[in-house]
N, C-alpha and C positions, 0 to 999 in steps of 0.2 A: 262474504259477510253481508248479512241482511240489511243492516242499517246504512251501509254505504250505497247499496243498490237503491234503496228508497230515496235517499237524498239525491242521488244522480238522476233517477227517473223523474222526480218532481222538479228538479232544477231545469230540465229541458222545457218545461211549460211555465216558467217563472212569471211571465207577464200576463198570463191568462187567469181571469177571475172565474170562479166556479160558483154557480147558483143552483141550489136545490130547492125543491118545493115540498112543503110539509103542510098538509091540511089547507091548501090554498094560499099559504104564505110563502113568498119567495125569500130564501135565506142565502146569504153569502157564506161559503165555506172558507174558513181561515186556514189556508194551506200551510203557510209558513209555521204557524203555531203547531199544527198537526205534525208536520215533519219533525220539528224540534222535539216534541214529546214522544212520538212513536219511536224515533231513533234512540233516544235515551232508554226507553222502556225495553226495546228489543235487545239492546246492548246489555242491559242489566239482567234481563230475564233469560235470554237465549244465547248469550255470549257470541260465539262466532259461527252459529249454524247458518247454512244457506237458506235463503228465503223460502225456497220450495220445501225444504224439510220442516220449516216452522208451520207453514200453512197447509201442507199435505196431511191428509188423515185427520183433519179437524183439531189438531193439537192446540193451535192458537185459540180457537173458539172455545174449546173445553176449558182451557186455562182462563180465558176471559170470563166465561160464565162463572167459574169458581171464584175468581177475584171479585166479581160484582156481587155474587151471593154473600161473600164475607162482608160486603158493604150494605147488605140487605137491599140490593137493587136488582130488578129483573133484567136479564140479558135479552135485548131485543133482536140481536143478530144471530141467535143460536141456530137458525135454520140455514144460514149461509156458511156451510161447513166445508166447501170444496176450495181447492186452490184456484180453480177456474173462476168460481164466483168471486173470490177475493181479488183476482186480477181484473175482472170486469169492473168491480167497485173502484179499485185504485185508478183505472183508466178514466173513469168519470171524475173522481176526486182530484186528479191532477190536471184535468182539462183536456186530455187527449181525445176523449170520446164523449158523446152525449148519451144519457140513458136511453135504452131502446124503448122503454115503456114505463108506465107509472109503477109497476111492480119493482123494476130495477131501481127506479128513483127512491122508492120506499126502503129498499135494502140498503142503499147508500145512506139515507137519512138515519135509519136504525143503527147502522154501524157507527156513524159519527156520534150519535147520541150515546152509544155505549162507550166510545172513546172519551166523551165529555165526562161521563160518570166515573170512568176508570181514573182519569187524570184530574178530576175536579176542576175543570176549566171549561170555558165556552169556546166552541169551535164553529158554531153557527151564529151568524150575526144578521139581524134584520136591518137592511140598509134604509128602510123607510123610517125606522125609529131614530136613526142618526139624523135624518133630515128635520125632525120635529124640534 
């Protein structure tokens, strides 16, 4: 079950904060909020499919692009269509690995922005704005 796998994998890195960079701005990724929303979404949309089945063959990304198109929003992560690419992004987002380069960082940021648009929530927070 995909949603259980995601919760379990993110729980392992519970205390680690993840920061992404977008156009020179350092943003904190709100992991707990992401896990909560993606878990409900996967459960509702894909029921009990294994995670590999959801992300293999770009099924998730084509569904994501379709849902964002219905909201009249461009899908930024449409080029990240492999399960391998998804796994690399998830490793960065949960804090188990750092992005290899700026391209991988951008893929993560684009994916998170798509999730923000899909769920109508904020998943990236600017810690500098909180300090003001």
